[in-house]
C-alpha positions as CSV (number, residue, x, y, z in Angstrom):
1,X,-6.1,10.7,26.1
2,X,-8.1,8.2,24.0
3,X,-6.8,5.4,21.8
4,X,-8.2,4.7,18.3
5,X,-7.4,1.3,16.9
6,X,-8.4,0.8,13.3
7,X,-8.3,-1.6,10.4
8,X,-9.3,-1.4,6.7
9,X,-10.5,-4.0,4.3
10,X,-10.5,-3.5,0.5
11,X,-12.5,-5.0,-2.3
12,X,-9.3,-5.3,-4.4
13,X,-5.9,-3.7,-4.8
14,X,-5.7,-4.0,-8.6
15,X,-3.3,-1.6,-10.2
16,X,-1.6,-1.3,-6.8
17,X,-4.5,0.8,-5.4
18,X,-6.8,-0.2,-2.6
19,X,-10.6,0.3,-3.0
20,X,-11.9,0.4,0.6
21,X,-14.9,-1.7,1.5
22,X,-14.8,-1.2,5.3
23,X,-13.2,0.9,7.9
24,X,-13.4,-0.7,11.4
25,X,-12.4,1.0,14.6
26,X,-12.4,0.6,18.4
27,X,-12.1,3.7,20.5
28,X,-10.9,3.3,24.1
29,X,-9.8,5.3,27.0
30,X,-6.2,5.2,28.3
31,X,-7.1,2.1,30.3
32,X,-8.2,0.2,27.2
33,X,-11.9,0.4,28.2
34,X,-13.9,0.2,25.0
35,X,-15.9,3.4,24.4
36,X,-17.1,2.7,20.9
37,X,-16.8,-0.1,18.3
38,X,-18.0,0.3,14.7
39,X,-17.6,-1.2,11.3
40,X,-18.2,1.4,8.6
41,X,-19.3,-0.4,5.4
42,X,-18.5,1.4,2.1
43,X,-19.3,0.8,-1.5
44,X,-15.9,0.2,-3.0
45,X,-17.2,1.1,-6.5
46,X,-15.1,-1.8,-7.8
47,X,-15.4,-5.5,-8.1
48,X,-14.2,-7.8,-5.3
49,X,-11.0,-9.7,-5.9
50,X,-11.7,-13.3,-6.8
51,X,-9.1,-14.4,-4.2
52,X,-11.1,-12.8,-1.4
53,X,-14.4,-14.2,-2.5
54,X,-13.1,-17.7,-3.2
55,X,-11.3,-17.9,0.1
56,X,-14.1,-16.6,2.3
57,X,-12.4,-13.4,3.2
58,X,-15.4,-11.1,2.7
59,X,-17.4,-10.9,5.9
60,X,-20.6,-9.5,4.5
61,X,-22.8,-10.2,1.4
62,X,-21.5,-8.2,-1.5
63,X,-24.9,-6.6,-1.8
64,X,-24.3,-4.9,1.6
65,X,-21.3,-3.2,0.2
66,X,-22.8,-2.2,-3.2
67,X,-25.8,-0.6,-1.5
68,X,-23.6,1.4,1.0
69,X,-22.3,5.0,0.6
70,X,-18.9,5.5,-1.1
71,X,-15.7,6.7,0.5
72,X,-16.4,10.5,0.0
73,X,-19.6,10.2,2.0
74,X,-17.5,9.1,5.0
75,X,-14.5,11.3,4.4
76,X,-15.4,14.0,7.0
77,X,-16.3,11.4,9.7
78,X,-13.0,9.5,9.1
79,X,-11.0,12.8,9.2
80,X,-12.6,13.8,12.5
81,X,-11.8,10.4,14.0
82,X,-8.2,10.1,12.7
83,X,-7.2,13.7,13.3
84,X,-8.9,14.3,16.7
85,X,-6.9,15.9,19.4
86,X,-5.7,13.9,22.3
87,X,-6.3,10.7,20.3
88,X,-3.5,8.2,19.7
89,X,-4.1,6.3,16.5
90,X,-2.9,2.6,16.2
91,X,-3.1,-0.1,13.6
92,X,-1.5,-3.4,12.9
93,X,0.9,-3.4,9.9
94,X,-0.7,0.0,9.7
95,X,1.1,1.4,6.7
96,X,-1.0,-0.9,4.5
97,X,-4.0,0.9,5.8
98,X,-2.4,4.3,5.4
99,X,-1.7,3.5,1.8
100,X,-5.4,2.5,1.3
101,X,-6.5,5.9,2.7
102,X,-4.1,7.7,0.4
103,X,-5.3,5.7,-2.6
104,X,-8.9,6.7,-2.0
105,X,-8.0,10.3,-1.5
106,X,-6.2,10.2,-4.8
107,X,-9.0,8.4,-6.5
108,X,-11.7,10.8,-5.3
109,X,-9.5,13.9,-5.5
110,X,-9.7,14.6,-1.7
111,X,-7.1,16.2,0.4
112,X,-4.9,13.6,2.2
113,X,-5.4,13.0,5.9
114,X,-2.8,14.4,8.2
115,X,-2.2,12.6,11.5
116,X,0.4,10.7,13.4
117,X,0.0,6.9,13.8
118,X,1.7,4.0,15.6
119,X,2.2,0.5,14.4
120,X,1.3,-2.3,16.8
121,X,3.2,-4.8,14.7
122,X,6.4,-2.9,15.2
123,X,5.7,-2.6,18.9
124,X,5.2,-6.4,19.1
125,X,8.3,-7.1,17.1
126,X,10.4,-5.2,19.6
127,X,8.5,-6.6,22.5
128,X,9.1,-10.2,21.4
129,X,12.6,-9.5,20.2
130,X,11.9,-10.9,16.7
131,X,14.5,-10.1,14.1
132,X,13.8,-12.5,11.3
133,X,10.4,-11.3,10.2
134,X,7.3,-9.5,11.4
135,X,4.5,-11.5,12.9
136,X,0.9,-11.2,11.6
137,X,-1.9,-10.3,13.9
138,X,-3.1,-13.8,14.5
139,X,0.4,-15.0,15.4
140,X,0.9,-12.1,17.8
141,X,-2.4,-13.0,19.6
142,X,-1.2,-16.6,20.0
143,X,2.2,-15.6,21.2
144,X,0.7,-13.3,23.8
145,X,-1.6,-16.1,24.9
146,X,-4.8,-14.4,23.7
147,X,-7.1,-17.2,22.7
148,X,-10.6,-16.1,23.9
149,X,-11.8,-13.9,21.0
150,X,-15.5,-14.6,21.4
151,X,-17.2,-14.1,18.1
152,X,-14.5,-11.9,16.6
153,X,-13.6,-12.7,13.0
154,X,-10.4,-11.9,11.1
155,X,-10.9,-9.8,8.0
156,X,-13.9,-8.0,9.7
157,X,-12.5,-4.5,10.2
158,X,-13.9,-3.7,13.6
159,X,-12.9,-7.1,14.9
160,X,-9.4,-6.8,13.6
161,X,-9.2,-3.4,15.2
162,X,-10.3,-4.9,18.5
163,X,-7.7,-7.7,18.2
164,X,-5.0,-5.0,17.6
165,X,-6.2,-3.3,20.8
166,X,-5.9,-6.6,22.7
167,X,-2.3,-7.1,21.5
168,X,-1.4,-3.6,22.7
169,X,-3.2,-4.0,26.0
170,X,-1.6,-7.4,26.7
171,X,1.9,-6.1,26.0
172,X,1.3,-3.2,28.4
173,X,-0.1,-5.5,31.1
174,X,2.8,-7.8,30.8
175,X,5.3,-5.0,31.1
176,X,3.4,-3.0,33.7
177,X,3.5,0.2,31.6
178,X,1.1,2.4,29.7
179,X,0.8,2.4,25.9
180,X,2.5,5.8,25.8
181,X,5.4,4.4,27.8
182,X,5.6,1.4,25.5
183,X,5.7,3.7,22.4
184,X,8.5,5.7,24.0
185,X,10.6,2.5,24.2
186,X,10.0,1.9,20.5
187,X,10.2,5.3,18.8
188,X,10.4,3.8,15.3
189,X,6.8,2.5,15.7
190,X,5.7,6.2,15.1
191,X,5.1,7.7,11.7
192,X,2.8,10.2,10.1
193,X,0.9,10.4,6.8
194,X,3.1,13.1,5.2
195,X,6.3,11.2,6.0
196,X,4.8,8.0,4.7
197,X,3.9,9.6,1.4
198,X,7.4,10.9,0.9
199,X,8.9,7.5,1.8
200,X,6.5,5.7,-0.5
201,X,7.3,7.9,-3.5
202,X,11.1,7.4,-2.8
203,X,10.7,3.6,-2.7
204,X,8.5,3.6,-5.8
205,X,11.2,5.4,-7.7
206,X,14.2,3.6,-6.4
207,X,15.8,1.8,-9.3
208,X,17.0,-1.0,-7.0
209,X,13.4,-1.9,-6.2
210,X,12.6,-3.2,-9.7
211,X,8.9,-4.0,-9.0
212,X,6.2,-2.5,-6.8
213,X,4.7,-4.7,-4.0
214,X,1.4,-4.6,-5.9
215,X,3.0,-6.0,-9.0
216,X,4.8,-8.7,-7.1
217,X,1.6,-10.0,-5.5
218,X,-0.1,-9.9,-8.9
219,X,2.6,-12.1,-10.3
220,X,2.4,-14.5,-7.3
221,X,-1.4,-14.9,-7.6
222,X,-1.1,-15.4,-11.3
223,X,1.4,-18.2,-10.7
224,X,-1.0,-19.8,-8.2
225,X,-3.9,-19.5,-10.5
226,X,-2.5,-20.5,-13.9
227,X,1.1,-21.5,-13.3
228,X,2.4,-24.2,-15.6
229,X,5.4,-26.6,-15.4
230,X,8.6,-25.1,-16.9
231,X,10.3,-26.7,-19.9
232,X,12.3,-29.8,-19.0
233,X,10.5,-30.3,-15.7
234,X,10.3,-33.9,-14.3
235,X,7.3,-35.0,-12.2
236,X,8.1,-36.0,-8.6
237,X,6.0,-39.0,-7.4
238,X,5.8,-37.7,-3.9
239,X,4.4,-34.4,-5.2
240,X,2.4,-35.3,-8.3
241,X,-1.4,-34.8,-7.9
242,X,-1.1,-33.3,-4.4
243,X,-2.7,-30.0,-3.5
244,X,-0.2,-28.0,-1.4
245,X,-0.6,-25.1,0.9
246,X,2.0,-23.0,2.8
247,X,1.7,-21.2,6.1
248,X,0.0,-17.9,5.4
249,X,2.8,-15.7,6.6
250,X,5.4,-17.5,4.5
251,X,3.2,-17.2,1.4
252,X,2.6,-13.5,2.0
253,X,5.8,-12.2,3.6
254,X,8.5,-14.4,2.1
255,X,7.7,-13.4,-1.5
256,X,10.8,-14.7,-3.4
257,X,11.0,-18.0,-1.5
258,X,7.3,-18.6,-1.8
259,X,7.3,-17.9,-5.5
260,X,10.3,-20.1,-6.1
261,X,8.7,-23.1,-4.2
262,X,5.3,-22.7,-5.9
263,X,6.9,-22.9,-9.3
264,X,9.0,-25.9,-8.2
265,X,6.0,-27.8,-6.8
266,X,4.1,-27.1,-10.1
267,X,7.1,-28.4,-12.0
268,X,6.9,-31.6,-9.8
269,X,3.3,-32.1,-10.7
270,X,1.7,-30.5,-7.7
271,X,-1.0,-27.9,-7.4
272,X,-0.8,-24.9,-5.0
273,X,-3.9,-23.6,-3.2
274,X,-4.1,-20.9,-0.4
275,X,-7.1,-22.8,1.0
276,X,-5.7,-25.3,3.5
277,X,-9.0,-27.1,3.7
278,X,-8.4,-28.4,0.2
279,X,-4.8,-29.4,0.6
280,X,-3.4,-32.9,0.9
281,X,0.1,-31.6,1.9
282,X,0.5,-28.7,4.2
283,X,3.9,-27.0,4.7
284,X,4.2,-25.5,8.2
285,X,7.0,-23.0,8.3
286,X,8.7,-22.2,11.7
287,X,6.0,-24.1,13.7
288,X,3.7,-21.2,12.9
289,X,0.1,-21.7,14.2
290,X,-2.4,-19.7,12.2
291,X,-5.9,-20.2,10.7
292,X,-4.5,-22.3,7.9
293,X,-2.8,-24.7,10.3
294,X,-6.0,-24.9,12.4
295,X,-8.1,-25.7,9.4
296,X,-5.9,-28.5,8.1
297,X,-5.6,-30.0,11.6
298,X,-9.4,-30.0,11.9
299,X,-9.8,-31.5,8.5
300,X,-7.3,-34.3,9.4
301,X,-9.2,-34.9,12.7
302,X,-12.4,-35.3,10.7
303,X,-10.9,-38.0,8.5
304,X,-9.3,-36.1,5.6
305,X,-6.2,-37.7,4.2
306,X,-3.6,-34.9,4.5
307,X,0.0,-34.6,5.6
308,X,1.8,-31.8,7.5
309,X,5.5,-31.3,6.9
310,X,8.0,-28.6,7.8
311,X,10.0,-26.6,5.3
312,X,13.0,-28.9,5.5
313,X,10.8,-31.9,4.9
314,X,9.2,-30.2,1.9
315,X,12.6,-29.4,0.4
316,X,13.5,-33.0,0.6
317,X,10.3,-34.0,-1.2
318,X,11.3,-31.5,-4.0
319,X,14.9,-32.9,-3.9
320,X,16.2,-29.5,-3.3
321,X,19.0,-28.8,-0.8
322,X,18.8,-26.0,1.7
323,X,21.8,-24.3,0.1
324,X,20.2,-24.6,-3.4
325,X,16.9,-23.2,-2.1
326,X,18.6,-20.2,-0.5
327,X,20.7,-19.5,-3.6
328,X,18.1,-20.0,-6.3
329,X,15.2,-18.3,-4.5
330,X,17.1,-15.1,-3.9
331,X,15.5,-12.4,-6.0
332,X,13.5,-15.0,-7.9
333,X,12.1,-13.5,-11.1
334,X,8.4,-14.1,-11.8
335,X,8.0,-11.7,-14.7
336,X,7.5,-14.6,-17.0
337,X,3.9,-14.9,-15.8
338,X,3.1,-11.5,-17.2
339,X,1.8,-10.8,-20.7
340,X,3.8,-8.8,-23.1
341,X,1.4,-5.8,-22.7
342,X,1.8,-6.0,-18.9
343,X,5.6,-6.1,-19.2
344,X,5.5,-2.9,-21.4
345,X,3.1,-1.2,-18.9
346,X,5.5,-1.9,-16.1
347,X,8.6,-1.1,-18.1
348,X,10.0,-4.7,-18.0
349,X,12.2,-5.8,-20.8
């Protein structure tokens, strides 16, 4: 039995479709001994998202990608890797990566992959008995006490794949069991591509889910980029002129709450930036320690005038009660940032 840990990076996910720029993997034996590690660079045949470029999330020069072979060139190699017998395939928040593979197969008119996979994020959630939310890879590493990552770098596919392997390995070591035994304790960590596609189509067509995840993030990034104060807004002295950043996981995984607060801080005269190195006010949610926290702490140590507050403290600055926040952020509608054409395209009245 071999274990294949993999991760995918995309140039962009415009129109809710990922254009793969790298496929990284680590192949190990059943004792987690690394047999092979590789980062397959691909030409995404698409422009890179400004957000990735502006926030240093692309780990190679763009020219390296544009001069590489496109996804169809690597299709057979990837198929052989992912569908190999006696190989257990694992990713972190892996269904994002599965979607990217399906997106590229659709784009290039290739037959979809067919394999079973396991989600290390789901395994960690059960291992750590977390019920409120799912931890990101960096947070899982910290919670497991994995600090020595050498020269590994987040958003570099093969390094993210190795970090996923380290999370799985540490859980198994701490429990004194094998990965197969861990998986047997968390059966819902298992899925396969066919089942994923059926579930995705069902969710996409569920009338209760009014917007796709892709559209939601498009609206959120639009708000960050060009958001304006709403009519009747009053500037708040404690916020006016400040550049504000949230903990990464709050921004990404608490969509409605994040969108609501970003609009409120803009109303109060603040500016939102995902780059914590630029912020003068950092909102640390649930004592999360991630790359953004580390960057702002380092900046403060080097003399930057910046303040760190928790969520409750930030709500006080905005003059919003916790009850008001919970009520008003629920299902917060951001469709007002879309153009009329975009609303028509997405069937929004």
